[in-house]
C-alpha positions as CSV (number, residue, x, y, z in Angstrom):
1,M,85.8,92.4,102.5
2,S,89.4,91.3,102.3
3,T,92.2,93.0,104.1
4,H,95.7,93.8,102.8
5,T,98.5,95.2,105.0
6,G,101.8,96.9,104.3
7,G,103.9,99.8,105.1
8,C,107.4,101.3,104.9
9,H,110.6,99.3,105.4
10,C,111.5,100.7,108.9
11,G,108.0,100.2,110.3
12,N,107.1,103.8,111.0
13,I,104.1,103.9,108.5
14,H,101.6,101.1,108.5
15,L,98.8,100.6,105.9
16,T,95.6,98.5,106.1
17,F,93.5,98.4,102.9
18,E,90.1,96.9,103.1
19,T,88.3,96.1,99.8
20,G,85.5,94.0,98.4
21,I,87.3,93.6,95.1
22,E,89.0,90.2,94.7
23,P,92.7,90.5,94.0
24,S,92.4,88.7,90.6
25,E,89.8,91.4,89.6
26,M,91.6,94.5,90.9
27,E,93.0,96.9,88.4
28,I,96.6,97.7,89.2
29,R,97.8,100.9,87.6
30,A,101.2,102.3,86.8
31,C,101.2,106.1,86.6
32,Q,103.8,107.5,84.1
33,C,104.6,110.7,85.9
34,A,108.2,111.3,86.9
35,F,107.5,110.7,90.6
36,C,105.8,107.4,90.2
37,V,108.3,106.1,87.6
38,R,111.2,107.0,89.9
39,H,109.5,105.2,92.9
40,G,108.4,102.2,90.7
41,S,104.9,102.6,92.2
42,R,101.8,100.6,91.3
43,A,98.4,101.8,92.5
44,A,95.1,100.1,93.4
45,A,91.9,101.9,94.4
46,D,88.4,101.0,95.6
47,P,86.0,103.9,96.1
48,Q,83.9,101.6,98.3
49,G,86.9,100.4,100.3
50,R,88.9,101.8,103.2
51,L,92.5,102.7,103.7
52,I,93.9,103.1,107.2
53,V,97.2,104.8,107.5
54,S,98.9,104.8,111.0
55,V,102.1,106.5,111.8
56,E,104.3,105.8,114.8
57,D,106.3,109.1,114.6
58,K,104.6,111.8,112.6
59,A,107.9,113.8,112.5
60,R,109.2,111.0,110.3
61,L,106.3,111.3,107.8
62,H,106.8,113.5,104.8
63,R,103.7,114.7,102.9
64,Y,104.7,115.7,99.4
65,R,102.5,117.6,96.9
66,F,103.4,118.4,93.4
67,G,101.8,119.3,90.1
68,L,98.1,120.1,90.6
69,R,98.4,119.6,94.3
70,T,95.4,117.3,94.4
71,A,97.0,114.5,96.6
72,D,99.4,114.1,99.5
73,Y,102.1,111.5,98.7
74,L,103.1,109.9,102.0
75,I,106.8,109.1,102.2
76,C,108.8,107.9,105.2
77,R,111.7,110.3,106.0
78,D,113.8,107.5,107.4
79,C,113.7,104.7,104.9
80,G,112.4,106.8,101.9
81,V,109.6,104.5,101.0
82,Y,106.6,106.0,99.2
83,V,103.6,104.2,100.7
84,A,100.4,106.0,99.5
85,A,98.8,108.9,97.7
86,V,95.8,110.3,99.6
87,T,93.2,112.5,98.1
88,T,90.0,114.0,99.6
89,D,86.6,114.6,98.1
90,G,86.8,118.3,99.2
91,G,85.3,117.6,102.6
């Protein structure tokens, strides 16, 4: 497993993505919905991987849902950075 870290500009939201997929083999996707286009986002996924999201101040975390309401889009209220879309398997 390799580990990739990131987060928002102001440091309130931290991400750790653990994956067995090599970076050169990972499919990076660009969604064409208005939200993703506006944020210039690119997405990677690994069903066998793990994403850890930690938040220093939950009051500064905005969970946004739109459309089919199948995911929470995590956005920092302070710096405005969109950091991840989180879905569940129904459990």
